[in-house]
C-alpha positions as CSV (number, residue, x, y, z in Angstrom):
1,X,-41.5,114.9,210.4
2,X,-41.7,117.6,213.0
3,X,-41.2,121.1,212.0
4,X,-38.9,122.8,214.4
5,X,-35.9,125.5,214.5
6,X,-32.5,124.9,214.0
7,X,-32.2,121.1,214.0
8,X,-29.9,120.2,210.9
9,X,-27.6,117.4,213.1
10,X,-27.3,115.2,216.3
11,X,-25.6,118.0,217.7
12,X,-28.5,120.4,217.7
13,X,-30.4,118.0,220.0
14,X,-28.3,118.0,222.8
15,X,-29.3,121.2,223.7
16,X,-32.7,120.2,224.4
17,X,-34.2,123.1,222.0
18,X,-35.3,120.7,219.1
19,X,-36.9,118.4,221.6
20,X,-38.7,120.5,223.8
21,X,-40.5,121.9,220.7
22,X,-41.0,118.3,219.6
23,X,-42.8,117.5,222.5
24,X,-45.2,120.7,222.6
25,X,-46.0,119.7,219.1
26,X,-46.9,116.4,220.7
27,X,-49.0,117.4,223.6
28,X,-49.3,121.3,223.7
29,X,-51.7,121.1,226.7
30,X,-49.1,119.3,229.2
31,X,-45.9,120.7,227.4
32,X,-47.2,124.5,227.1
33,X,-45.6,127.6,226.5
34,X,-44.9,128.4,230.0
35,X,-43.4,125.1,230.3
36,X,-41.4,125.8,226.6
37,X,-40.4,129.7,227.7
38,X,-38.3,127.5,230.5
39,X,-35.7,126.4,227.9
40,X,-33.0,128.4,227.2
41,X,-32.3,128.4,223.2
42,X,-29.1,130.2,223.5
43,X,-27.0,128.1,225.1
44,X,-24.1,128.1,222.7
45,X,-21.0,126.1,224.3
46,X,-22.2,125.9,227.6
47,X,-23.0,122.3,228.3
48,X,-24.3,123.3,232.0
49,X,-27.1,125.1,230.4
50,X,-27.7,122.2,228.1
51,X,-27.7,119.6,231.1
52,X,-30.3,122.2,232.7
53,X,-32.4,122.4,229.8
54,X,-32.0,118.2,229.3
55,X,-32.9,117.8,233.1
56,X,-36.2,119.8,232.8
57,X,-37.3,118.0,229.5
58,X,-36.7,114.5,231.4
59,X,-38.0,116.0,234.4
60,X,-41.3,116.4,232.4
61,X,-40.9,113.4,230.2
62,X,-41.2,110.9,233.3
63,X,-44.5,113.4,235.1
64,X,-46.1,112.5,231.8
65,X,-45.4,109.0,231.2
66,X,-46.7,108.7,235.2
67,X,-49.5,111.0,235.4
68,X,-51.1,110.7,231.6
69,X,-49.7,107.3,230.2
70,X,-49.9,105.8,233.6
71,X,-46.3,103.9,232.7
72,X,-43.1,103.6,235.0
73,X,-39.9,103.8,233.6
74,X,-37.4,101.7,235.5
75,X,-34.1,103.8,236.1
76,X,-32.0,101.8,234.2
77,X,-33.8,102.9,231.3
78,X,-33.4,106.7,231.8
79,X,-30.8,108.3,229.8
80,X,-28.0,110.2,231.4
81,X,-28.6,114.0,230.7
82,X,-25.2,114.9,231.6
83,X,-23.5,112.8,229.4
84,X,-25.5,114.4,226.3
85,X,-24.6,117.6,227.1
86,X,-21.4,117.6,228.2
87,X,-20.1,114.6,225.8
88,X,-22.7,114.8,223.6
89,X,-23.7,110.6,224.3
90,X,-24.9,109.3,221.3
91,X,-26.3,106.2,223.2
92,X,-28.0,108.2,225.5
93,X,-29.3,110.6,223.6
94,X,-30.9,107.9,221.4
95,X,-32.3,106.5,224.6
96,X,-34.2,110.4,225.0
97,X,-35.4,110.2,221.4
98,X,-37.1,106.7,221.9
99,X,-38.9,107.9,224.7
100,X,-40.1,110.7,223.1
101,X,-41.1,108.3,220.0
102,X,-43.4,106.5,222.6
103,X,-45.0,109.7,223.6
104,X,-45.5,110.1,220.0
105,X,-47.4,107.2,219.4
106,X,-49.1,106.7,223.1
107,X,-50.6,110.4,223.2
108,X,-54.3,111.6,222.4
109,X,-52.8,112.4,218.9
110,X,-51.1,109.3,218.1
111,X,-52.7,108.4,214.4
112,X,-51.7,111.6,212.9
113,X,-47.7,111.3,214.4
114,X,-48.3,107.6,212.9
115,X,-49.8,108.9,209.7
116,X,-46.8,111.1,209.1
117,X,-44.5,108.5,209.9
118,X,-45.9,106.5,207.4
119,X,-45.3,109.2,204.7
120,X,-41.9,109.2,205.4
121,X,-38.9,107.5,203.3
122,X,-38.7,103.6,203.8
123,X,-35.2,103.6,205.3
124,X,-36.4,106.3,208.4
125,X,-39.6,104.4,208.6
126,X,-37.6,101.2,209.5
127,X,-35.0,103.3,211.7
128,X,-38.1,105.0,213.8
129,X,-40.3,101.5,214.0
130,X,-36.8,99.7,215.1
131,X,-36.7,102.5,217.6
132,X,-40.5,102.3,218.6
133,X,-40.3,98.5,218.9
134,X,-37.3,98.4,221.6
135,X,-38.5,101.0,223.4
136,X,-42.1,99.2,224.0
137,X,-40.4,95.8,224.7
138,X,-38.1,97.6,227.4
139,X,-40.7,99.4,229.0
140,X,-43.3,96.6,228.7
141,X,-45.4,98.9,226.7
142,X,-47.2,96.2,224.1
143,X,-49.9,97.8,223.6
144,X,-48.2,100.9,222.0
145,X,-47.0,98.6,219.1
146,X,-50.1,96.6,218.8
147,X,-52.4,99.8,218.8
148,X,-50.6,100.5,215.3
149,X,-53.4,100.2,212.1
150,X,-53.0,96.8,210.7
151,X,-51.4,98.1,207.3
152,X,-48.6,100.3,208.8
153,X,-47.5,96.8,211.1
154,X,-47.6,95.1,207.4
155,X,-46.0,97.9,205.9
156,X,-42.9,97.5,208.6
157,X,-42.9,93.8,208.5
158,X,-42.6,93.4,205.0
159,X,-39.0,94.9,204.7
160,X,-38.5,92.7,207.3
161,X,-39.6,89.6,205.8
162,X,-38.0,90.7,201.9
163,X,-34.4,89.6,204.3
164,X,-36.4,86.9,206.0
165,X,-37.2,85.6,202.5
166,X,-33.0,84.9,202.1
167,X,-32.8,83.3,205.6
168,X,-35.1,80.5,204.8
169,X,-34.2,80.1,201.3
170,X,-30.7,79.6,202.9
171,X,-32.1,77.3,205.8
172,X,-34.3,75.2,203.2
173,X,-30.6,74.6,201.4
174,X,-28.9,73.6,204.5
175,X,-32.0,71.2,205.5
176,X,-31.8,69.7,201.8
177,X,-27.9,68.9,202.5
178,X,-28.9,67.6,205.8
179,X,-31.7,65.6,204.5
180,X,-29.5,64.1,201.8
181,X,-26.9,63.0,204.5
182,X,-29.6,61.4,206.6
183,X,-31.2,59.6,203.2
184,X,-27.4,58.0,202.3
185,X,-26.8,57.1,206.1
186,X,-30.4,55.7,206.3
187,X,-29.6,53.7,203.4
188,X,-26.6,52.5,204.5
189,X,-27.9,51.6,208.1
190,X,-30.8,49.3,206.0
191,X,-28.2,47.5,203.9
192,X,-26.8,46.9,207.3
193,X,-29.5,46.0,209.2
194,X,-30.2,43.7,206.2
195,X,-27.0,42.1,206.3
196,X,-27.3,41.7,210.1
197,X,-30.9,40.1,210.0
198,X,-29.4,37.5,207.2
199,X,-26.3,36.5,209.7
200,X,-29.3,36.4,212.5
201,X,-31.0,33.9,210.8
202,X,-28.0,31.8,209.8
203,X,-26.4,32.3,213.3
204,X,-27.7,30.0,216.5
205,X,-29.6,31.7,219.2
206,X,-27.5,30.0,221.8
207,X,-24.2,31.8,220.4
208,X,-23.2,34.3,223.0
209,X,-22.6,36.9,219.7
210,X,-26.4,36.6,218.6
211,X,-27.0,38.2,221.7
212,X,-24.6,41.4,221.4
213,X,-25.5,41.5,217.9
214,X,-29.6,41.6,219.0
215,X,-28.7,44.4,220.9
216,X,-26.7,46.2,218.2
217,X,-29.4,45.6,216.3
218,X,-32.2,46.8,218.6
219,X,-29.8,50.0,219.1
220,X,-29.7,50.8,215.3
221,X,-33.2,50.0,215.3
222,X,-34.1,52.7,217.6
223,X,-31.4,55.4,216.0
224,X,-33.5,54.6,212.4
225,X,-36.5,55.5,213.9
226,X,-35.3,58.7,215.6
227,X,-33.3,59.3,212.3
228,X,-36.8,58.7,210.6
229,X,-38.7,61.0,213.3
230,X,-36.0,63.6,212.5
231,X,-36.0,63.5,208.7
232,X,-40.0,63.5,209.0
233,X,-39.5,66.6,211.0
234,X,-37.2,68.4,208.6
235,X,-39.3,67.8,205.6
236,X,-42.3,69.1,207.0
237,X,-40.0,72.2,207.8
238,X,-39.0,72.4,204.6
239,X,-42.6,72.0,203.4
240,X,-43.5,75.2,205.4
241,X,-40.9,77.1,204.5
242,X,-41.5,75.9,200.8
243,X,-44.9,77.4,201.6
244,X,-44.0,80.1,203.2
245,X,-41.2,81.4,200.5
246,X,-44.0,81.1,197.9
247,X,-46.1,83.3,199.8
248,X,-43.7,86.0,200.0
249,X,-42.5,85.4,196.8
250,X,-46.3,86.2,195.7
251,X,-46.3,89.0,197.8
252,X,-43.2,90.5,196.8
253,X,-44.4,90.1,192.9
254,X,-48.0,91.8,194.4
255,X,-45.7,94.6,195.5
256,X,-43.7,95.0,192.3
257,X,-46.1,95.3,190.3
258,X,-48.0,97.5,192.6
259,X,-44.6,99.6,192.6
260,X,-44.9,99.2,188.8
261,X,-47.7,100.8,188.3
262,X,-47.7,103.8,191.0
263,X,-44.3,104.1,188.7
264,X,-46.3,104.9,185.6
265,X,-48.9,106.5,187.6
266,X,-45.6,109.1,188.5
267,X,-44.5,109.1,185.1
268,X,-48.0,110.0,183.7
269,X,-48.9,112.6,186.9
270,X,-45.2,113.6,185.5
271,X,-45.9,113.8,182.1
272,X,-49.2,115.8,182.9
273,X,-47.5,118.4,184.9
274,X,-45.0,119.0,182.1
275,X,-47.9,119.5,179.4
276,X,-49.8,122.0,182.2
277,X,-46.5,123.6,182.3
278,X,-46.2,124.1,178.9
279,X,-50.4,124.9,178.5
280,X,-50.1,127.6,181.2
281,X,-46.7,128.9,179.2
282,X,-48.6,128.9,175.8
283,X,-51.5,130.9,177.6
284,X,-49.6,133.4,179.4
285,X,-47.3,133.9,175.7
286,X,-50.9,134.4,174.5
287,X,-51.9,136.8,176.8
288,X,-49.4,138.7,176.1
289,X,-49.5,138.3,172.0
290,X,-53.3,139.7,172.6
291,X,-52.1,143.1,174.3
292,X,-49.2,143.2,171.8
293,X,-52.2,143.1,169.1
294,X,-54.5,145.6,171.1
295,X,-51.0,148.0,171.9
296,X,-50.6,147.7,167.8
297,X,-54.0,148.2,167.1
298,X,-54.4,151.6,168.9
299,X,-50.6,152.7,167.6
300,X,-52.5,151.9,163.9
301,X,-55.5,154.8,165.2
302,X,-52.9,157.0,166.3
303,X,-51.2,156.9,163.1
304,X,-53.0,159.6,161.3
305,X,-52.7,162.0,163.8
306,X,-49.2,161.6,163.6
307,X,-48.7,162.0,160.1
308,X,-50.5,165.5,160.3
309,X,-48.2,166.3,163.5
310,X,-45.2,165.1,160.7
311,X,-47.1,168.0,158.4
312,X,-47.2,170.5,160.8
313,X,-43.7,169.8,161.9
314,X,-42.7,169.8,158.5
315,X,-43.8,173.4,157.3
316,X,-42.8,174.9,160.9
317,X,-39.0,173.3,159.8
318,X,-39.2,175.1,156.5
319,X,-40.1,178.2,158.5
320,X,-37.0,177.9,160.6
321,X,-34.6,177.4,157.8
322,X,-35.8,180.7,156.6
323,X,-35.7,182.2,159.5
324,X,-32.3,180.8,159.9
325,X,-31.0,182.1,156.7
326,X,-32.0,185.6,157.5
327,X,-30.5,185.3,161.3
328,X,-27.3,184.0,159.8
329,X,-27.1,187.2,157.4
330,X,-27.7,189.4,160.4
331,X,-24.9,187.5,162.3
332,X,-22.6,188.4,159.5
333,X,-23.6,191.5,159.7
334,X,-23.2,191.8,163.3
335,X,-19.6,190.0,163.3
336,X,-18.6,193.0,160.7
337,X,-19.6,195.4,163.4
338,X,-17.6,193.5,165.9
339,X,-14.6,194.7,164.8
340,X,-15.8,198.6,165.1
341,X,-17.3,197.9,168.5
342,X,-13.9,196.4,170.1
343,X,-11.6,199.7,168.8
344,X,-14.6,201.7,170.6
345,X,-14.0,199.7,173.3
346,X,-10.3,200.4,173.5
347,X,-10.8,203.7,173.0
348,X,-13.0,204.0,175.6
349,X,-11.1,202.6,178.2
350,X,-7.9,204.5,177.0
351,X,-10.4,207.8,177.9
352,X,-11.3,206.5,181.2
353,X,-7.8,205.6,182.5
354,X,-6.8,209.2,181.8
355,X,-10.1,210.9,183.3
356,X,-9.2,208.7,186.2
357,X,-5.7,209.8,186.2
358,X,-6.4,213.6,186.0
359,X,-9.2,213.3,188.3
360,X,-6.7,212.1,190.8
361,X,-4.4,215.0,190.0
362,X,-7.9,217.5,190.4
363,X,-8.3,215.5,194.0
364,X,-4.8,216.4,195.0
365,X,-4.7,219.8,194.0
366,X,-7.7,220.2,196.3
367,X,-6.6,218.4,199.2
368,X,-3.4,221.0,199.1
369,X,-5.1,223.6,198.8
370,X,-7.7,222.9,201.7
371,X,-4.7,222.2,203.7
372,X,-3.2,225.5,203.1
373,X,-6.4,227.4,203.7
374,X,-6.6,225.1,207.1
375,X,-3.3,226.6,208.2
376,X,-3.8,230.1,207.2
377,X,-6.8,229.9,209.1
378,X,-4.9,228.5,212.5
379,X,-2.4,231.3,211.9
380,X,-4.8,233.5,211.8
381,X,-6.4,232.6,214.7
382,X,-2.9,232.7,216.8
383,X,-2.4,236.0,215.7
384,X,-5.8,236.9,217.4
385,X,-5.0,235.1,220.4
386,X,-1.3,236.7,221.1
387,X,-3.0,239.9,220.4
388,X,-5.5,239.3,223.1
389,X,-2.7,238.0,225.1
390,X,-0.3,241.6,224.3
391,X,-3.4,243.7,225.5
392,X,-3.7,241.4,229.0
393,X,-0.3,241.6,229.7
394,X,-0.2,245.5,229.1
395,X,-3.4,245.7,231.3
396,X,-1.5,243.9,234.1
397,X,1.4,245.6,234.0
398,X,-0.6,249.2,234.3
399,X,-2.2,247.8,237.3
400,X,1.1,247.0,239.0
401,X,2.2,250.4,238.1
402,X,-0.8,251.9,239.7
403,X,-0.2,249.7,243.0
404,X,3.8,250.8,243.0
405,X,2.5,254.3,242.8
406,X,-0.2,254.2,245.3
407,X,2.6,252.4,247.7
408,X,5.0,255.2,247.5
409,X,2.3,257.8,248.3
410,X,1.0,255.8,251.3
411,X,5.0,255.7,252.3
412,X,5.2,260.0,252.0
413,X,2.2,260.0,254.1
414,X,3.3,257.9,257.0
415,X,5.4,260.3,258.7
416,X,2.2,262.3,259.5
417,X,0.9,259.3,261.4
418,X,1.1,258.4,265.2
419,X,2.7,255.0,266.2
420,X,-0.4,253.8,265.1
421,X,0.6,254.9,261.9
422,X,3.8,253.9,262.3
423,X,2.3,249.9,262.3
424,X,0.8,251.0,259.0
425,X,4.0,252.5,257.8
426,X,5.3,248.9,258.3
427,X,2.3,247.3,256.5
428,X,3.0,249.6,253.4
429,X,6.2,248.7,253.8
430,X,5.9,245.0,253.2
431,X,2.9,245.1,250.7
432,X,5.5,246.4,247.7
433,X,7.6,243.0,248.9
434,X,4.4,240.8,248.2
435,X,3.6,242.2,245.1
436,X,7.3,241.7,243.8
437,X,7.2,238.0,244.9
438,X,4.0,237.5,242.8
439,X,5.4,239.3,239.8
440,X,8.5,236.9,240.1
441,X,6.4,233.6,240.8
442,X,3.6,234.9,237.4
443,X,7.1,235.8,235.1
444,X,8.4,231.9,236.1
445,X,5.1,230.4,236.0
446,X,4.8,232.4,232.4
447,X,7.8,230.6,231.2
448,X,7.1,227.2,232.0
449,X,3.6,227.9,230.5
450,X,5.7,229.2,227.4
451,X,7.7,226.1,227.5
452,X,4.7,223.7,227.5
453,X,3.3,225.8,224.8
454,X,6.3,225.4,222.5
455,X,6.5,221.6,223.3
456,X,2.4,221.3,222.6
457,X,3.0,223.2,219.2
458,X,5.1,220.8,218.2
459,X,3.3,217.9,219.3
460,X,0.4,219.6,217.4
461,X,2.5,219.9,214.6
462,X,3.4,216.3,214.3
463,X,-0.4,215.3,214.9
464,X,-1.1,217.7,212.0
465,X,1.3,216.0,209.9
466,X,-0.3,212.1,210.5
467,X,-3.8,213.6,210.5
468,X,-2.6,215.6,207.0
469,X,-1.4,212.3,205.4
470,X,-4.3,210.4,206.7
471,X,-7.0,212.9,205.6
472,X,-4.8,212.6,202.1
473,X,-4.9,209.0,201.9
474,X,-8.8,209.1,202.7
475,X,-9.0,211.1,199.6
476,X,-7.1,209.2,197.1
477,X,-9.5,206.6,198.4
478,X,-12.7,208.4,198.0
479,X,-11.6,209.3,194.4
480,X,-11.4,205.6,193.6
481,X,-14.4,204.8,195.2
482,X,-16.0,207.8,193.3
483,X,-14.6,206.7,190.1
484,X,-15.6,203.0,190.7
485,X,-19.1,203.5,191.4
486,X,-19.2,205.6,188.2
487,X,-17.9,203.1,186.4
488,X,-20.3,200.3,188.2
489,X,-23.3,203.1,187.2
490,X,-21.8,202.9,183.8
491,X,-21.8,199.3,183.3
492,X,-24.8,198.6,185.0
493,X,-26.3,200.7,182.7
494,X,-24.6,199.0,179.8
495,X,-26.5,195.6,180.9
496,X,-29.5,196.7,181.2
497,X,-29.3,198.2,177.5
498,X,-28.0,194.8,176.7
499,X,-30.8,193.3,178.3
500,X,-32.9,195.2,176.7
501,X,-31.2,194.4,173.4
502,X,-31.4,191.0,174.4
503,X,-34.6,190.7,175.1
504,X,-35.8,192.5,171.5
505,X,-33.6,189.9,169.5
506,X,-34.4,186.7,171.8
507,X,-37.3,186.2,169.0
508,X,-35.6,186.6,165.9
509,X,-32.2,184.1,166.7
510,X,-30.8,181.8,169.2
511,X,-27.5,181.9,168.1
512,X,-27.8,185.9,167.9
513,X,-29.4,185.7,171.5
514,X,-26.4,183.6,172.8
515,X,-24.2,186.2,171.4
516,X,-25.3,188.6,173.1
517,X,-25.7,186.4,176.2
518,X,-21.9,185.9,176.2
519,X,-21.3,189.5,176.1
520,X,-23.5,190.0,179.0
521,X,-21.4,187.5,180.6
522,X,-18.2,189.3,179.7
523,X,-19.7,192.8,181.0
524,X,-21.2,191.2,184.2
525,X,-17.7,189.1,185.0
526,X,-16.4,192.6,184.6
527,X,-18.7,194.1,187.2
528,X,-17.9,191.6,189.5
529,X,-14.2,192.6,188.7
530,X,-14.4,195.8,189.9
531,X,-16.4,195.1,192.8
532,X,-13.9,192.5,194.2
533,X,-11.3,195.1,193.5
534,X,-12.9,197.9,195.7
């Protein structure tokens, strides 16, 4: 009846979210969005949160009953929300739902809600109306129920009258049985009364037994009168029930007739709906066929162009076949020359290998010649240095000799000088000793320098040997690099020649071009191999 989220069973009602949405649908001005936002939706298994939501809902409903509907709900009829939230009590949940239904059928939009109730199934409608009747009787809220339209109450009581008809029929049968029993008792009492009257007429009035018989007669007469009255009352009830049963039977017959008419109308509507679906499907198929016919018409118009294109393609195919035959002939000639080309390639490779070995030998002899020339120049420089040292030592020796001669001259002239001259002779005698010490010191230093020079020469020889080895390896690598560069240059020139030849022969045939491309790929692969090797 009301579209609410996540309400598939009775447990979904225990958290209060669905009930809050229903109340919002019933009266959105009282149960507004702000109030709805206070209801926590993600309660899960937290029963305390469920109880909190239900308390908020119950408090707002009580205020709605008091302020809007002007009704007071007794405490004994107020549901226990703690049992609903914690235990999921169905009885208390039913009370809460009954209060919600009472709000629905008594608010300003009650006619809309009643119309929605009338659109439900008969079984669901019966349950809903029973719940509304119970809550109206409990709350003494009769104007809610009697404010319903006449046709809705009639439709509601119709299901009850069908059950009541069976009860009335059973009651009529019981009353008929009681009536037959009473009629038998009446006939028995009448016969007994007649016999008593006969006996009374025969007996004397003074007899004592006559008095007792008269009392019994009066008692029986009163009982007969009571039974007659009861019989009349039961007959009247039976007639009333029979009349009511006949009225209910007529009403049931009318309803069955109406149901049959509605069933026939529903079947006719279903038939018309099926025919409409068939016609709609046929219409779609007709539209698709029309589009297909238009497509075929356009294709038929384009058929002439296609035929002309086919003729052109046949002519081109003939030309291509002739060209293919020519290219196959050229390919056979190229295959014949391929063997010669392979032999030439092998010879070229052998010559390249010989040239490389000879170039390596030439580079080796050139390197050795360069080393010998460097050694020769170093020896010449060493010779010049030794000659200059010899001249320097010779000059030094001459200077020392001159100093000794001068000292001797000073010693001979010392005898002619005074006491002060004696001091000068003493100094002149001391001077040669200092010169001698200087000479000794210079000689020792000369020996040390000679030893250092010898060690330096040995180290220089070792370094020169390492340097020669490094230069030899460097020259070898340079030679190999130069040869590789020459080979790369030759291969690049071959690649360019092949590319030019490929461009020239590209217009001739695809097969020949494929052969050239394959050879070009081989050459490029060899170039990459040489580059990686370098």
